[in-house]
N, C-alpha and C positions, 0 to 999 in steps of 0.2 A: 497343406497350408493351414496354419493355425490362425483363426480369427474369431472374434466374439461378435455375435449379432447385436446390433444396436437396438435396445428395447423401444426406442421412439419411432422406428420406421415401419411398424406393423400396419399403418393406415395407407401406405403408399401403393397405389395400384400398379405402378410401373416397376415394382420390385422391392428390394430391401437392402439394408446397409449392414456391412460387416466392418469391424474395427480391428486393425492390426496396430502394432506398436508405432509405426511411422507412416501408415497409409490408411485410407478408407477404401473399401471395396464396395461398389454398387453392383448388385446382382440384378440385372434387368429381366423382367418377364418377357414372353414372346412379343406381346404388344409393345412393351417398352423398347425392345430391340428395333422394331419398325419405326417407332417415333425417333429414336436416336439416329437411325440411318437417314431419315428424312432431314434432320437438323444438320447432319454432317454433309450430306450430298449437296445441299443448297449453299454451303459455305458459311452458315451461321456460326457453328461451333468454332471454326477457325477465326472468324472475325472477332467474336466475343472473347476468345482466349487471347488473341493477339493484342487487344486493347486493354486487357486486364480486368474485364468485367466478369469473366467466367473462370472459375477455378480450373486449372489444367486437368484434362482427363485423358487417360491412356487405356486403350483396350488391352485386356490380358487374355491372349489366346492359348497360353500354356495351361490354363485352368478352366474347366468347363463349369457352367452354372449348376449343373446337376451335382457335381462334386461338392458344391457349397450349399446344397439344399434348394437350388432353383429349378426352373422349368427346363425341359429338354431343349427347347429352342431359345433359351435365354442366353445372356452374354454377361461377362464380368468386365467391369471398368474399374480402373484405379485412379484415385485422387490423393494428393498430399494431405496428411492429417494436420489440422491446425493446432497450434499450441493451446488455444483456449476457445471454447464455444461460448458465445454470449447470446443473450436474448434481448428482444426489443424493449422489454420493460426495464432493462438495465442501461439502455442508451440514453444519453442526453439529447436535447432537442435537435441539435444540428447533426448528430449521428443518425437519428431516425429520419430526419429530412434527407440526408445524403443517401440513405438506403431506399427511401421512397423514389428519389430521382433516378437512382440506378435501376430500380424495377421498371419504371416507365420507359427509360432509355432502352432497356433490353426488350421490352414488349414492342416498342416501335421498330427496333432493328429486326426483330423476328418477323414482324408484319411485312416488312419490305421483301422478305424472302419466302413468304407464304407459310410462315410458322406462327404459332402463338403459345402463350403460357397456359397451362391447364388450370392454374390457380394464381392467387396473389398473396400468398402467405409471407409475412415478414421474416419468418423463421428460415426461409430459403436463402437469406442473405447473412453473411458473416463479415467480420472485419479482420483484415490483415494490417496491423497497425491502425492508422487512421483511414485506410482505404476500404470501402465496402466491396464485397465480391459475391457473386451469385454462385451457389454451390450445388444446386439440384439439377443435374443434367437430365434427369428423367421427367422434368416438368415441360419440356418442349414437345409440342404435338402439331401435326399439320393443321393449318388454318381451315376452318369451315367456311364455305362461301357465305359472305354477308351475315355471319353469326353475331350474336350479342357478345359483350365482354363477360366471359365466364367469371372472372374474379373481381368484378366491380364492387360488390358488397363487401367482400373480404378485404379488398384494398382500402375501402373507406374505414372499416373497423380497425384495421391493423396499422394503417399509415395516416390517412387523412384525418380521421376523427381525433386521435391523440394529439396530433399537431395543432388542430383547431382548438382543442380543449385548452392547451397552454397558450397559444397565440391570441385567441379571442376571448377566452374566459379568465385567463390568468392562473389556471390551476395546473401544476405539473402532473403529467399523466402517469408517472412511473408506478405509484402505489395502486392506482385503479387498474392499470394494465396488468400488473402482477397478480392482482386478485381475480381478474378475468383474462386469462392468457390468450383468449381468442380475439381480444381487442375491445374497443369502446363501442357499444351499440349506438347506431345512428339515432334511434328513437330517444335514447337517454340524453345524447348530446343535444338534440333538437330542443328538448325541454329546458335546457340550461341557457340557451341563447336568447337574449332579449333584444327588443327594438333599440336602436335601428339596425343592429347586426343582422337580424333575420331578413331584412330587406335587401341585403347585399345579393346581387344576382347569382354569384357563385355559391354562397351559403344557401340561398333559397333553393337552388337546383340540386346541390349535392347533399344537403342535410335536411332542410325542411320538407321539400317535395319527396325526397327519397324516404324519409321517415314516414310520411303519410302513405306512400305506396306500400311500404313494408307492413304497416299496421293493417292495411286493407287486404293485402294479398298474401301475407304470410311469408314463408321461407323462400318462395320462388318469385317474390316480388321484383327482384333485381332483373329477372329476365323480361318481365313485363315492362320495366322501366326503359330498357334500351331497345327492345324489339329487334328487328333486323338492322344490322349496321354494316354498311359498305366499308371496304378497306380505307377509302379516302376519308369517310366520316369518322371512322374509328381512330385514324391517325390524328385528325384534327382534334378529336375529343381528348386523346392522350396528351397531345401537345399543349392544349389549353390548360389541362390539369397540371401539367408539369410547370408551366409558366407561373401558375398560381402558387404552387408549393414552393417554387424557387424564391418567390417574393416574401415568404413567411419568415418571421423572426419571433423569438420569445420576447415577452414584455420585459422592460427594464425594471428589475426587482432588486432592491438593496439586499445584500447578503453580508452577514458578519464575516464570512470566510473569504470573500473575494479580495478584501484588502488585508488579509492576514499577513501576507508577505511583508507589507509595509508596517503593520501594527505590532508585530512581534518584538520581543525584547532583545534580540541579538544586535550587537554592534557590528559594523562591517568586518573588523578583524575576527570576531567570534564566528560570524557567518562563513568567512573564508576558511576558518579552521574546521568547521563542521563539514562543509562541502569537500574540502581537501581530503578529509578522512574517508568520506563516502567514495570519492573518486579513487583514492589509493586502493581500497579493498575491492572495489568493483573491477578495477584494472588488473589487480592481482589474481582474482578468481576467474575473470573472463567468462561470465555467465552468458548463455544464449537467451535466457528469459529472466526478467525481473518483475516482481510484484511490488508495487509501491502502495502501501496502506496509508490512507489519509493523504492522497496526492495533492489536494488543494488545486492550485492552478498549474501544477506539473513541474515545479522547479527541479526536484530530485529525479523525476522520470526523464526529463530532458537531458539532465546530466548523464544518466545511464545511456541514453540514445547516442550521445556523442562518443561513447566508448565502444561502439560497434556491437552493442547488444541487439540481438535480432528482433526481440519482441519485449515491449514494456507494457504492462497493464497497471493502470492506476485506479484505485478504489477511492471514491469520494462521495460522502452522503449529501453534499450540497450540490444541487443540480446546476446552479449558476456557475459555481467554480469549475465543475466538470466540463461545462460547455465552453468556458474560456480556455481550459486546458486543451480540449479537442481542437478548437480553431487555431490555437498556437501550434499544435502538432501538425496540422495541415499546412499552415503557412511555412513552417520550417522543415516540412517533409520528414518528420521523425516517426519511427515505428512505434508510436505510443497510442494506446487505446484507453481513455478514461471511461470508467463505468460508474453509474450512479447507484450507490448501495450503502446502507447502514450496516456496519459489521456486526452490530449486536442483533440485527434482524435481517441477515443476509438471505438471498433468494433461496427458497426451499425446493425440495423435490415436489413435483406436481404432475397432474395428469393421471392416466390410467395406471393403477398399481404404484403410483408415485414414481413412474419411470419415464414418462414422456419428456419431461423437462427436469434435468438433474439439478440438485442443489449446487450453489456456488462452491461450497467447500468440497463437493465431490468432483467438480470440474477443474478446480483451481489447483495450481501447484507451480512452483518456479524454482529455478536454480538458485536465485538470490531474492531475499525478501527485505524490503526497506520498511522499518517501523519507526519513523522519525516524528517525535513529538506527538504521539498518538496514545501511548500507553496510559498516561495520566487521565486522558479524556475517557477512556473505556473504564478505568477503575474508579476514579473519583466522580466523573460526570455521569456514568451509566450504572455504577454499582456492581460491576462484574468483578468477581474475586481475582486478585492479582495472579495467583497461581494458574487459574484457568486462562487468563488472557495470555500469559507467557507461553503456556503449553499450546494454545491455539496458534499463536504467531509462529512459534518454532516449528510446529507441525506443517506449515505451509511450504517450507522449502528447506533444503539441506544446509544452506548457509543464510546468514542474515546480518543486518546492521540495525540495532535497536537503540533508541534513545531513552534514557531515564531522566525524568524531570523530578527533582526532589520535592518533598511535601511543603517546604518553606519557600519554594519558587513563587513569584508573584502570580503566575497563571494558576498554580495549584491552590493558592490562597483564595483567589477569585472564585474558582470552582467550588471550593468548600463553603464559601459565603453564600453562593447561589443555591447550592444543593446541600441541605443539612440532614436529610433523612437516611443517608447511607453511612453505616458504621463499617469502615473498611480498614484493614491492616495494610498500610501503604508506606513502605520504607525501603531505603536502598539495600539494607541487609536482606530483607525479605525478598526483594526483587532478584538480587544476585543468587540467593539460595535456590529460588525457583528456576532461574536460567541455568545455573551450573548443575542442577540435578538431571538435566536432559541435553545439555550442550556444553561444548568446550569453548570458553572465552579465549579468543586468540588475538584480540586487539582492543585497546581502550584509549579514549581521548576525552579529556575534560574540555568543555566548550565554553562555559560561562562561569562568572564569579559566584552565581547562585548554586552551582553544582551540577548543571546539566551535563550529562556524560554520554558518549556514544560507546557502544560495545559491538565488536565484530565477533561472531560466533559460528561454530559448526555443530550441527546436530549430531548426536551420537547414534 
């Protein structure tokens, strides 16, 4: 069996992960096998898999753990491989909130069956479309009698604190979280909260007092904070925390991009022509996965979802717009996942040997890439060379639909007036030369009187 070991799984005491083309293999240690058996025998795995909270897991008895480099008494489990792994610092507010609520729901369900989670890392949750799902079957362990919550501090740093930073301080957490991949430290959040917010009973308990105890007691302060906790008290604690997080919302912040759909220059017939072209080629190519660059509030992504695309990932640098797109995807039950990211500074490789968290461009790839009204922003607004932008976009998928906005278009003129320090060669001839050097143009549609044009292409 050919499989590649995932470089990010070396810290896991329950085993390690191997990657196949279409599946993930979890090679459990002897201790991990015992924990897995406990979670299965009590009915927890069946319950969580049945309600969609846990990624389906299948034991593979035809292959021994030893054959794959594991322990003699280990075991091999198989899970479906997701089309894209995303990280919490790429999630918008309501995606992180949904992941936090899922973690608490799973912890409470496990508690009712005498099981608990060994940690509270946000990286054990992924998204299938708009739906969060728990992926780490090795995290379930038998509950210790009246033990403290093992993952409390980690839950605060990776779920609660980022949400509070945005909800109460008004600062989006994404850049900070990306710079400190293990989360927002409670002590640092506490120093940013001012009166009267500090007097809120919940903030005082989970942030102010928690920060004081951490400062006094060091790394093990969370244990001292909870002490011994009965199952009833633990469930109440989790439920109260869940109610609080469920009530959180991001502050209402004006964004230039949230009303872009209304403010753009397309007339209704022009917009119909644009979307018809996108629909025609998407239906013709029938992709399983679509990557929508500059998704805004999700218009093109949702169009793809109506064409039976299995997975659509939208990239949007504006957190407010991405959050709107996510909530619309949930309401319409579309397999769309918006991620918060600036394509000129996408998520890098991080962690030990730069291998624990892969860069976005290493993780990303799709059958079809939408690049609608984004090329001119990257070239004129960000100063990225035109040839480089085209090469990067075409490299993300075998097929694509890209929009060229000519330099005399009102939007390009406005960008040039605002940003005068970039000397760039931006023209239709240069664009087409760059595109045709690496791809075959198979379709073309003029959209506006100013010359906005869509091109369908296939990478060579």
